[in-house]
C-alpha positions as CSV (number, residue, x, y, z in Angstrom):
1,X,4.1,-47.6,-45.4
2,X,7.5,-47.1,-43.9
3,X,10.5,-46.2,-46.1
4,X,13.2,-45.7,-43.5
5,X,13.6,-47.4,-40.2
6,X,11.0,-46.1,-37.9
7,X,10.0,-43.0,-40.0
8,X,6.6,-42.9,-41.7
9,X,6.7,-41.9,-45.3
10,X,5.0,-38.5,-44.6
11,X,8.0,-37.5,-42.4
12,X,10.4,-38.4,-45.2
13,X,8.5,-36.4,-47.8
14,X,8.2,-33.4,-45.5
15,X,12.0,-33.5,-44.9
16,X,12.9,-33.9,-48.5
17,X,10.6,-31.3,-49.9
18,X,11.8,-29.0,-47.1
19,X,10.5,-27.0,-44.4
20,X,10.6,-23.3,-44.9
21,X,14.0,-21.5,-44.3
22,X,14.8,-21.2,-40.7
23,X,12.3,-23.8,-39.4
24,X,13.4,-26.4,-36.9
25,X,13.8,-29.8,-38.3
26,X,11.8,-32.5,-36.4
27,X,14.5,-35.2,-36.6
28,X,17.3,-32.9,-35.3
29,X,15.5,-30.3,-33.2
30,X,18.6,-28.3,-32.3
31,X,19.7,-27.7,-35.9
32,X,18.2,-25.1,-38.2
33,X,17.9,-25.3,-42.0
34,X,20.1,-23.2,-44.2
35,X,18.2,-20.0,-44.8
36,X,19.8,-18.9,-48.0
37,X,19.2,-20.2,-51.5
38,X,22.3,-21.5,-53.2
39,X,23.6,-19.6,-56.3
40,X,23.4,-21.3,-59.6
41,X,27.3,-21.3,-59.9
42,X,27.6,-23.9,-57.1
43,X,25.3,-26.3,-58.8
44,X,26.9,-29.2,-60.7
45,X,27.3,-28.4,-64.4
46,X,26.6,-31.0,-67.0
47,X,29.7,-32.3,-68.7
48,X,30.2,-31.2,-72.3
49,X,31.5,-33.5,-74.9
50,X,34.5,-32.3,-76.8
51,X,36.1,-30.3,-74.1
52,X,39.8,-29.7,-74.3
53,X,40.6,-31.2,-70.9
54,X,39.3,-34.6,-71.6
55,X,41.6,-37.5,-71.2
56,X,43.3,-38.9,-74.3
57,X,43.0,-42.5,-75.0
58,X,46.2,-44.3,-74.3
59,X,47.6,-45.8,-77.4
60,X,49.0,-49.3,-77.4
61,X,52.7,-50.0,-77.8
62,X,52.2,-50.7,-81.5
63,X,50.7,-47.3,-82.1
64,X,53.6,-45.6,-80.4
65,X,56.1,-47.2,-82.7
66,X,54.1,-46.3,-85.8
67,X,54.4,-42.6,-84.8
68,X,58.2,-42.8,-85.2
69,X,58.1,-43.7,-88.9
70,X,59.6,-40.4,-90.0
71,X,62.7,-41.1,-87.9
72,X,63.1,-44.5,-89.5
73,X,62.6,-43.0,-92.9
74,X,65.3,-40.3,-92.1
75,X,67.7,-43.1,-91.2
76,X,67.0,-45.0,-94.4
77,X,67.5,-41.8,-96.5
78,X,70.8,-41.2,-94.7
79,X,72.2,-44.5,-96.1
80,X,71.3,-43.5,-99.7
81,X,72.3,-39.9,-99.3
82,X,75.8,-40.8,-98.0
83,X,76.3,-42.9,-101.1
84,X,75.2,-40.1,-103.3
85,X,77.5,-37.6,-101.5
86,X,80.4,-39.8,-102.5
87,X,79.4,-39.7,-106.2
88,X,78.2,-36.1,-106.6
89,X,81.5,-34.2,-106.3
90,X,82.9,-36.3,-109.1
91,X,80.3,-34.9,-111.5
92,X,81.9,-31.4,-111.8
93,X,80.2,-28.1,-111.1
94,X,76.7,-29.5,-111.4
95,X,77.5,-32.2,-109.0
96,X,78.8,-29.7,-106.4
97,X,75.5,-27.8,-106.6
98,X,73.6,-31.0,-106.1
99,X,75.8,-31.8,-103.1
100,X,75.0,-28.4,-101.7
101,X,71.3,-29.1,-102.1
102,X,71.6,-32.6,-100.6
103,X,73.8,-31.7,-97.5
104,X,73.7,-27.9,-96.8
105,X,74.4,-28.2,-93.1
106,X,77.4,-30.5,-93.5
107,X,79.0,-28.1,-96.1
108,X,77.9,-25.0,-94.1
109,X,80.1,-26.2,-91.2
110,X,83.1,-26.2,-93.5
111,X,82.8,-22.5,-94.4
112,X,85.7,-20.4,-93.2
113,X,83.4,-17.5,-92.2
114,X,82.3,-19.6,-89.1
115,X,85.8,-19.4,-87.7
116,X,86.2,-23.1,-86.9
117,X,89.6,-24.7,-87.2
118,X,89.9,-27.2,-90.0
119,X,90.0,-30.4,-87.8
120,X,86.9,-29.2,-85.9
121,X,85.0,-28.3,-89.0
122,X,85.9,-31.6,-90.6
123,X,84.7,-33.5,-87.6
124,X,81.4,-31.6,-87.3
125,X,80.9,-31.9,-91.0
126,X,81.2,-35.7,-90.8
127,X,78.8,-35.8,-87.9
128,X,76.3,-33.7,-89.8
129,X,76.7,-35.8,-92.9
130,X,75.4,-38.8,-91.0
131,X,72.9,-37.1,-88.8
132,X,71.2,-34.4,-90.9
133,X,68.5,-36.6,-92.4
134,X,68.0,-38.5,-89.1
135,X,67.6,-35.2,-87.3
136,X,65.0,-34.2,-89.9
137,X,63.2,-37.5,-89.2
138,X,63.4,-37.0,-85.5
139,X,62.0,-33.4,-85.8
140,X,59.2,-34.7,-88.0
141,X,58.3,-37.5,-85.6
142,X,58.0,-35.0,-82.7
143,X,56.1,-32.3,-84.6
144,X,53.6,-34.8,-86.2
145,X,52.0,-35.2,-82.8
146,X,50.6,-31.7,-83.0
147,X,50.7,-30.8,-86.7
148,X,49.5,-32.6,-89.8
149,X,51.9,-34.5,-92.2
150,X,51.7,-31.7,-94.8
151,X,52.6,-28.9,-92.3
152,X,55.4,-31.0,-90.9
153,X,56.8,-31.7,-94.4
154,X,56.7,-28.0,-95.2
155,X,58.5,-27.2,-92.0
156,X,61.3,-29.7,-92.7
157,X,61.6,-28.4,-96.3
158,X,61.8,-24.8,-95.0
159,X,64.6,-25.8,-92.5
160,X,66.5,-27.5,-95.3
161,X,66.1,-24.6,-97.7
162,X,67.2,-22.2,-95.0
163,X,70.4,-24.2,-94.6
164,X,70.9,-24.1,-98.4
165,X,70.3,-20.4,-98.5
166,X,72.8,-19.7,-95.8
167,X,75.4,-21.9,-97.6
168,X,74.7,-20.2,-100.9
169,X,75.2,-16.8,-99.3
170,X,78.5,-17.8,-97.6
171,X,79.9,-19.7,-100.6
172,X,79.1,-17.0,-103.2
173,X,80.4,-13.7,-101.9
């Protein structure tokens, strides 16, 4: 029985099983076999499931848009919060506290301790009035790729309360 062109099966088996280290190979008489045994580190390792460098499945276009829902929610909240910001100062002292809770960063930019001129502070305050909740949504959309919804919500709440705390310290000497 012949497996390869012109070689009897006994020659193939002898070549596959190997001749001792340093013996001359009969097919190529001028080459010698490698005399050392290869270390185990050079052998192919079996692939492990669950490794950190496995490729992520690419999500479809629909899944990418779904991950931006916090930004869309932040934009929707902005419309309602701006309407509330128009009404809250008319409610007296309690309304002013609620306005500070709703928009701490917009009111923080109006504080004289920051040293901004009045036109500059008014402009930045208006920008922050319309962008604060959208920025929260943008932050949440980005962070939710690595953190859970609950952790992201707590981070946004901490950022908001940090702004309120800074406003409270600057507004109440």
